[in-house]
DSSP file (Angstrom, degrees, kcal/mol; ACC not computed):
  #  RESIDUE AA STRUCTURE BP1 BP2  ACC     N-H-->O    O-->H-N    N-H-->O    O-->H-N    TCO  KAPPA ALPHA  PHI   PSI    X-CA   Y-CA   Z-CA
    1    1 A M              0   0    0      0, 0.0     2,-0.3     0, 0.0    24,-0.0   0.000 360.0 360.0 360.0 130.6    0.0    0.0    0.0
    2    2 A V        -     0   0    0     23,-0.2     2,-0.3     3,-0.0    27,-0.1  -0.647 360.0-146.4 -84.1 139.9    1.3    3.4   -1.0
    3    3 A K     >  -     0   0    0     -2,-0.3     4,-1.7     1,-0.1     3,-0.4  -0.754  21.1-120.5-110.1 156.7    1.2    6.0    1.7
    4    4 A R  H  > S+     0   0    0     -2,-0.3     4,-2.6     1,-0.2     5,-0.2   0.889 113.8  57.8 -55.8 -42.3    0.6    9.8    1.5
    5    5 A Q  H  > S+     0   0    0      1,-0.2     4,-2.5     2,-0.2    -1,-0.2   0.869 103.9  52.9 -64.0 -33.0    4.1   10.4    3.1
    6    6 A E  H  > S+     0   0    0     -3,-0.4     4,-2.2     2,-0.2    -1,-0.2   0.913 109.5  47.4 -64.0 -41.4    5.7    8.5    0.3
    7    7 A I  H  X S+     0   0    0     -4,-1.7     4,-2.4     2,-0.2    -2,-0.2   0.928 113.0  49.5 -64.1 -44.5    4.0   10.6   -2.4
    8    8 A E  H  X S+     0   0    0     -4,-2.6     4,-2.2     1,-0.2    -2,-0.2   0.890 109.7  51.3 -60.5 -41.4    5.0   13.7   -0.6
    9    9 A R  H  X S+     0   0    0     -4,-2.5     4,-2.6     2,-0.2    -1,-0.2   0.912 109.2  50.3 -63.0 -44.1    8.6   12.5   -0.3
   10   10 A L  H  X S+     0   0    0     -4,-2.2     4,-2.3     1,-0.2    -2,-0.2   0.907 108.5  53.1 -60.9 -41.5    8.6   11.8   -4.1
   11   11 A G  H  <>S+     0   0    0     -4,-2.4     5,-2.4     1,-0.2     4,-0.4   0.911 109.8  48.3 -55.6 -45.5    7.3   15.3   -4.7
   12   12 A D  H ><5S+     0   0    0     -4,-2.2     3,-0.8     3,-0.2    -2,-0.2   0.910 109.6  53.1 -62.7 -43.2   10.1   16.7   -2.6
   13   13 A L  H 3<5S+     0   0    0     -4,-2.6    -2,-0.2     1,-0.3    -1,-0.2   0.895 115.3  38.5 -63.1 -41.4   12.7   14.7   -4.5
   14   14 A I  T 3<5S-     0   0    0     -4,-2.3    -1,-0.3    -5,-0.2    -2,-0.2   0.367 112.8-121.6 -94.1   6.9   11.6   15.9   -7.9
   15   15 A K  T < 5 +     0   0    0     -3,-0.8     2,-0.3    -4,-0.4    -3,-0.2   0.878  65.4 131.1  62.2  48.1   11.0   19.4   -6.5
   16   16 A I      < -     0   0    0     -5,-2.4     2,-0.7    -6,-0.1    -1,-0.2  -0.963  56.0-124.1-124.5 149.3    7.3   19.8   -7.4
   17   17 A E        -     0   0    0     -2,-0.3     2,-0.8    -5,-0.0    -9,-0.0  -0.818  19.7-156.5 -95.2 120.1    4.6   21.0   -5.0
   18   18 A L        -     0   0    0     -2,-0.7    -7,-0.0     1,-0.2    -6,-0.0  -0.849   9.4-172.0 -98.9 112.5    1.8   18.6   -4.7
   19   19 A K  S    S+     0   0    0     -2,-0.8    -1,-0.2     1,-0.3    -2,-0.0   0.852  85.4  22.2 -72.2 -33.9   -1.4   20.3   -3.6
   20   20 A N    >   +     0   0    0      1,-0.1     3,-1.3     2,-0.0     4,-0.5  -0.681  63.4 172.3-135.6  80.5   -3.3   17.0   -3.1
   21   21 A P  T >> S+     0   0    0      0, 0.0     4,-0.9     0, 0.0     3,-0.8   0.748  75.7  69.1 -65.1 -21.7   -1.0   14.1   -2.6
   22   22 A E  H 3> S+     0   0    0      1,-0.2     4,-0.8     2,-0.2     3,-0.4   0.829  89.6  64.7 -60.7 -32.3   -4.0   11.8   -1.8
   23   23 A K  H <> S+     0   0    0     -3,-1.3     4,-0.6     1,-0.2    -1,-0.2   0.831 104.2  45.0 -59.8 -35.2   -5.0   12.1   -5.4
   24   24 A Y  H <> S+     0   0    0     -3,-0.8     4,-2.6    -4,-0.5     5,-0.3   0.641  92.7  79.0 -87.7 -16.3   -1.8   10.3   -6.5
   25   25 A V  H  X S+     0   0    0     -4,-0.9     4,-2.4    -3,-0.4   -23,-0.2   0.962  98.5  42.4 -58.0 -52.3   -1.9    7.5   -4.0
   26   26 A K  H  X S+     0   0    0     -4,-0.8     4,-2.1     1,-0.2    -1,-0.2   0.874 113.8  51.7 -63.7 -37.4   -4.5    5.5   -5.9
   27   27 A Q  H  X S+     0   0    0     -4,-0.6     4,-2.0     2,-0.2    -1,-0.2   0.926 111.5  47.2 -66.7 -41.7   -2.9    6.2   -9.3
   28   28 A V  H  X S+     0   0    0     -4,-2.6     4,-2.6     2,-0.2    -2,-0.2   0.902 110.4  52.3 -66.0 -40.6    0.5    5.0   -8.0
   29   29 A E  H  X S+     0   0    0     -4,-2.4     4,-2.6    -5,-0.3    -1,-0.2   0.881 108.9  51.4 -64.6 -36.2   -1.1    1.9   -6.5
   30   30 A Q  H  X S+     0   0    0     -4,-2.1     4,-2.0     2,-0.2    -1,-0.2   0.896 109.6  49.1 -64.0 -41.0   -2.7    1.2   -9.9
   31   31 A I  H  X S+     0   0    0     -4,-2.0     4,-2.1     2,-0.2    -2,-0.2   0.931 112.3  47.8 -64.4 -44.9    0.6    1.5  -11.7
   32   32 A I  H  X S+     0   0    0     -4,-2.6     4,-2.2     1,-0.2    -2,-0.2   0.916 110.8  51.3 -62.2 -43.3    2.3   -0.9   -9.2
   33   33 A D  H  X S+     0   0    0     -4,-2.6     4,-2.0     1,-0.2    -1,-0.2   0.854 108.2  52.7 -61.4 -35.4   -0.5   -3.4   -9.5
   34   34 A Y  H  X S+     0   0    0     -4,-2.0     4,-1.5     2,-0.2    -1,-0.2   0.922 110.6  47.0 -66.5 -44.1   -0.2   -3.3  -13.3
   35   35 A F  H  X S+     0   0    0     -4,-2.1     4,-2.1     1,-0.2    -2,-0.2   0.858 110.0  53.4 -68.0 -34.5    3.6   -4.0  -13.0
   36   36 A E  H  X S+     0   0    0     -4,-2.2     4,-1.2     1,-0.2    -1,-0.2   0.893 107.8  50.2 -67.3 -38.0    2.9   -6.8  -10.6
   37   37 A S  H  X S+     0   0    0     -4,-2.0     4,-0.5     1,-0.2    -1,-0.2   0.822 110.3  50.6 -69.2 -28.4    0.4   -8.5  -13.0
   38   38 A L  H >< S+     0   0    0     -4,-1.5     3,-0.9     1,-0.2    -2,-0.2   0.875 106.4  55.1 -74.7 -34.3    3.0   -8.2  -15.8
   39   39 A D  H 3< S+     0   0    0     -4,-2.1    -2,-0.2     1,-0.2    -1,-0.2   0.837 105.4  53.9 -64.4 -29.2    5.6   -9.9  -13.4
   40   40 A K  H 3< S+     0   0    0     -4,-1.2    -1,-0.2    -5,-0.1    -2,-0.2   0.637  84.2 108.5 -83.4 -13.1    3.2  -12.8  -13.0
   41   41 A L    <<  -     0   0    0     -3,-0.9     2,-0.6    -4,-0.5    -3,-0.0  -0.393  63.2-142.3 -66.3 138.0    2.8  -13.5  -16.8
   42   42 A E        -     0   0    0     -2,-0.1     2,-0.6     2,-0.0    -2,-0.1  -0.906  12.1-161.4-100.1 123.7    4.5  -16.6  -18.0
   43   43 A I        -     0   0    0     -2,-0.6     3,-0.0     1,-0.1    -2,-0.0  -0.911   9.7-171.7-108.6 123.6    6.1  -16.3  -21.3
   44   44 A S        +     0   0    0     -2,-0.6     2,-0.4     1,-0.1    -1,-0.1   0.593  69.5  47.4 -92.2  -7.7    6.9  -19.5  -23.1
   45   45 A S        -     0   0    0      2,-0.1    -1,-0.1     1,-0.1     0, 0.0  -0.980  57.1-155.1-136.6 145.7    8.9  -18.0  -26.0
   46   46 A D        +     0   0    0     -2,-0.4     2,-0.1     2,-0.1    -1,-0.1   0.434  62.2 116.9 -91.1  -2.9   11.7  -15.5  -26.2
   47   47 A T        -     0   0    0      1,-0.1     2,-0.5     2,-0.0    -2,-0.1  -0.410  64.3-131.7 -71.8 141.8   10.8  -14.6  -29.8
   48   48 A I        -     0   0    0     -2,-0.1     2,-0.6     1,-0.0    -1,-0.1  -0.801  15.2-131.2 -94.3 129.6    9.7  -11.0  -30.2
   49   49 A L        +     0   0    0     -2,-0.5     2,-0.3     2,-0.0    -1,-0.0  -0.726  36.5 168.1 -82.9 122.8    6.5  -10.4  -32.1
   50   50 A T        -     0   0    0     -2,-0.6     2,-0.6     2,-0.0    -2,-0.0  -0.909  32.2-137.8-129.8 159.6    6.8   -7.7  -34.8
   51   51 A Q        -     0   0    0     -2,-0.3     2,-0.3     2,-0.0    -2,-0.0  -0.965  23.2-152.3-119.4 115.8    4.9   -6.5  -37.7
   52   52 A E        -     0   0    0     -2,-0.6     2,-0.4     0, 0.0    -2,-0.0  -0.677   0.6-149.9 -91.6 143.7    6.9   -5.8  -40.7
   53   53 A L        -     0   0    0     -2,-0.3     2,-0.2     3,-0.0     5,-0.0  -0.892  10.8-141.3-107.7 136.0    6.0   -3.3  -43.3
   54   54 A T    >   -     0   0    0     -2,-0.4     3,-1.3     1,-0.1     4,-0.2  -0.535  27.5-111.1 -86.7 164.6    7.0   -3.8  -46.9
   55   55 A L  G >  S+     0   0    0      1,-0.2     3,-0.9    -2,-0.2    -1,-0.1   0.710 114.4  69.8 -67.8 -17.9    8.1   -0.8  -49.0
   56   56 A D  G 3  S+     0   0    0      1,-0.2    -1,-0.2     0, 0.0    -3,-0.0   0.801  95.6  53.8 -66.1 -28.4    4.9   -1.1  -51.0
   57   57 A N  G <  S+     0   0    0     -3,-1.3     2,-0.3     2,-0.1    -1,-0.2   0.489  92.3  90.7 -88.5  -1.8    2.8    0.0  -48.0
   58   58 A L  S <  S-     0   0    0     -3,-0.9     2,-0.1    -4,-0.2     3,-0.0  -0.677  77.7-116.6 -97.2 149.6    4.8    3.2  -47.4
   59   59 A R        -     0   0    0     -2,-0.3     2,-0.4     1,-0.1    -1,-0.1  -0.390  32.7-105.2 -77.8 159.8    3.9    6.5  -48.9
   60   60 A E        -     0   0    0     -2,-0.1     2,-0.3     1,-0.0    -1,-0.1  -0.691  34.2-122.6 -83.7 130.4    6.3    8.3  -51.3
   61   61 A D        -     0   0    0     -2,-0.4     2,-0.4    -3,-0.0    -1,-0.0  -0.608  29.5-166.8 -77.9 137.3    8.1   11.2  -49.8
   62   62 A K        -     0   0    0     -2,-0.3     2,-0.6     2,-0.0    -1,-0.0  -0.981  18.7-131.8-125.2 133.8    7.7   14.5  -51.6
   63   63 A Y        -     0   0    0     -2,-0.4    -2,-0.0     2,-0.0     0, 0.0  -0.744  24.0-176.6 -84.3 122.9    9.6   17.6  -51.2
   64   64 A I        -     0   0    0     -2,-0.6     2,-0.1     2,-0.0    -2,-0.0  -0.960  22.4-134.6-120.4 112.5    7.3   20.6  -50.9
   65   65 A P        -     0   0    0      0, 0.0     2,-0.5     0, 0.0    -2,-0.0  -0.368  13.2-159.6 -69.6 144.2    9.2   23.9  -50.7
   66   66 A Y        -     0   0    0      1,-0.1     4,-0.1    -2,-0.1    -2,-0.0  -0.963   5.8-172.9-124.3 110.5    8.1   26.4  -48.0
   67   67 A D        +     0   0    0     -2,-0.5     2,-0.1     2,-0.1    -1,-0.1   0.716  56.7  83.6 -82.4 -23.6    9.3   29.8  -48.8
   68   68 A E  S    S-     0   0    0      1,-0.1     2,-0.6     2,-0.0     3,-0.1  -0.479  83.7-112.2 -81.5 152.4    8.3   31.7  -45.6
   69   69 A K    >   -     0   0    0      1,-0.2     3,-0.8    -2,-0.1     4,-0.4  -0.759  19.8-155.3 -81.3 121.6   10.6   31.7  -42.5
   70   70 A L  G >> S+     0   0    0     -2,-0.6     3,-1.4     1,-0.2     4,-0.7   0.822  90.1  65.2 -68.6 -31.7    8.9   29.7  -39.7
   71   71 A I  G >4 S+     0   0    0      1,-0.3     3,-0.6     2,-0.2    -1,-0.2   0.809  96.1  56.9 -61.9 -29.1   10.8   31.6  -37.0
   72   72 A E  G <4 S+     0   0    0     -3,-0.8    -1,-0.3     1,-0.2    -2,-0.2   0.701 101.7  57.9 -73.7 -17.7    9.0   34.8  -38.1
   73   73 A K  G <4 S+     0   0    0     -3,-1.4    -1,-0.2    -4,-0.4    -2,-0.2   0.653  87.7  96.3 -81.3 -19.7    5.6   33.1  -37.5
   74   74 A L    <<  -     0   0    0     -4,-0.7     3,-0.1    -3,-0.6    -3,-0.0  -0.481  66.2-147.0 -81.1 145.2    6.4   32.3  -33.8
   75   75 A K  S    S+     0   0    0      1,-0.2     2,-0.6    -2,-0.2    -1,-0.1   0.892  86.6  44.4 -71.4 -41.3    5.2   34.5  -31.0
   76   76 A H  S    S+     0   0    0      7,-0.2     7,-2.8     2,-0.0     2,-0.3  -0.904  73.4 143.8-117.3 107.6    8.1   34.0  -28.6
   77   77 A T  E     -A   82   0A   0     -2,-0.6     2,-0.3     5,-0.3     5,-0.2  -0.919  32.1-159.7-136.1 161.5   11.6   34.1  -30.1
   78   78 A K  E >  S-A   81   0A   0      3,-2.4     3,-1.8    -2,-0.3     2,-0.2  -0.897  70.8 -46.6-147.9 115.9   15.0   35.3  -29.2
   79   79 A E  T 3  S-     0   0    0     -2,-0.3    -1,-0.0     1,-0.2     0, 0.0  -0.457 125.1 -21.6  54.2-122.1   17.5   35.9  -32.1
   80   80 A N  T 3  S+     0   0    0     -2,-0.2     2,-0.4    -3,-0.1    -1,-0.2   0.098 121.0  94.3-102.0  22.4   17.1   32.8  -34.2
   81   81 A F  E <  S-A   78   0A   0     -3,-1.8    -3,-2.4   -10,-0.0     2,-0.4  -0.884  71.8-125.2-117.8 144.9   15.7   30.6  -31.5
   82   82 A A  E     -A   77   0A   0     -2,-0.4     2,-0.5    -5,-0.2    -5,-0.3  -0.719  26.7-137.9 -82.7 134.2   12.2   29.7  -30.4
   83   83 A K        -     0   0    0     -7,-2.8    -7,-0.2    -2,-0.4    -8,-0.1  -0.828  19.8-169.4 -96.1 131.7   11.5   30.4  -26.8
   84   84 A A        -     0   0    0     -2,-0.5     3,-0.1     1,-0.1    -7,-0.0  -0.830  33.3 -87.6-113.8 156.3    9.5   27.8  -24.8
   85   85 A P        -     0   0    0      0, 0.0     2,-0.1     0, 0.0    -1,-0.1  -0.254  54.6 -92.9 -61.0 151.7    8.0   28.1  -21.3
   86   86 A K        -     0   0    0      1,-0.1     2,-0.6     2,-0.0     0, 0.0  -0.396  33.0-133.4 -65.7 137.0   10.2   27.2  -18.4
   87   87 A M              0   0    0      1,-0.1    -1,-0.1    -2,-0.1    -3,-0.0  -0.839 360.0 360.0 -93.6 125.9   10.0   23.6  -17.2
   88   88 A I              0   0    0     -2,-0.6    -1,-0.1     0, 0.0    -2,-0.0   0.387 360.0 360.0-111.2 360.0    9.8   23.5  -13.4
């Protein structure tokens, strides 16, 4: 069982403020339960199932020129770089 104090400690470690840690207790428990059910699965083969695509199923790449400068269309720029919001 996941405790509120554990969620608060994780929030402190990753430096985020959790206004309602109880909300995350159930979500974390569901994630742990999911991984526990994956651990219980028995796999009889080591072969990896893949789906291969032939080149016939792929679209043809086409070059379409774009004459405008995209940097000029952005709202937040500095010199020749796009500015993004700070990640906290």
